[in-house]
N, C-alpha and C positions, 0 to 999 in steps of 0.2 A: 493421617496418609495427608499430605501436600497435596494439594492441586496445582498443575500447572498449568502455565496458558502462554500458549504460544500464537501469533498473529501472521497471517501472506496478508499483503496488502498492496494496493495499485494509489500511486501515486502520479497525477498529472502535469502538464505545465497549463498556467492560466487560458488556453487555447485550448484545451484537450487533445492536442495534435501528436504528444510524445507521452510514454507512460513508462513508468519504471514499477517492478514487482521484486517485493525482496519478505524477508522472513523475519521475525525479533519476536524478543521474549515480554517488551515494555513498549507498547506499540507508543505511547504518549510522549517518550523522550526520543524515540527514533524517529519521529515527525517534528518533534523539534527540532533535531539534529536536521531536517533536511529542508527546514525553513529558515537556518542560521545561518546553513552549509558549511557544516563544522567538517564536513570533507569534499575535498575539492575532484569529487568525481562524476560520474554520469548527472546526476541528480541536481547538481547544482551546475555543471557544465549547461544542462537544459533547463532548468529554473524550473523542475519538478519539487512542487511542495502542497500540491494540494490533494489529500486524501480524497480518494474518490468510490475506493472501495478497500473491506477486511474482510478476514474469517477467522473465528478463533478456534485451537486445538489444545487438547489438553496432553498428547505429545509429539516431542519435538520432530521425529519418523514421517509425521502423519504433516505437518507444516511443509517441513522441505517436500516430500511427494506430490503435495497440491502448487507450491512454490516450483517447481519443475514443471508440471503438467501446464500450470498458467502462462511460462514462461515458453514453453511450445505450441501451446495452440495460436490459431490464428489470431491477428488483427480483430476481424471480426467478430470474433466468439471474448474477446477480452472487450468491448466495447459493449456486445449485448449481455455481459454478466451484470456490466458497470450499471448499464439503465434500468435491469432487471429491479435493481437491488437502489441506485440512488437515480434517478429519471431526467433530475434536474442538472447533475452532476456537479452539486452543493459540496463545501468542503467539509469532511463530515467532521474535523476536525477544531470546526471555525471557534468554537465556545471553549475552545479548552485553557487558551492559553492567556486568559481574560483576570 
């Protein structure tokens, strides 16, 4: 049986004032696309390319449900979630592309 991997992630801008929440099956590729501004949408416009949080799921339905839950939550809940896992707001993908 093939193990599926889906990720819900949060990227922030350099000063941690703007967040984007997304879901993907290939986190490294998707974050690279944000960093390269491949798509000229929200993350490119607001320079959101710093991976500050992510969760992994086996089922896409679970990942999508969590993405919707996070998007519907307050800004404070998002910040609390990030700080609990990544208190220094480091770019979790910093070493991926060297």
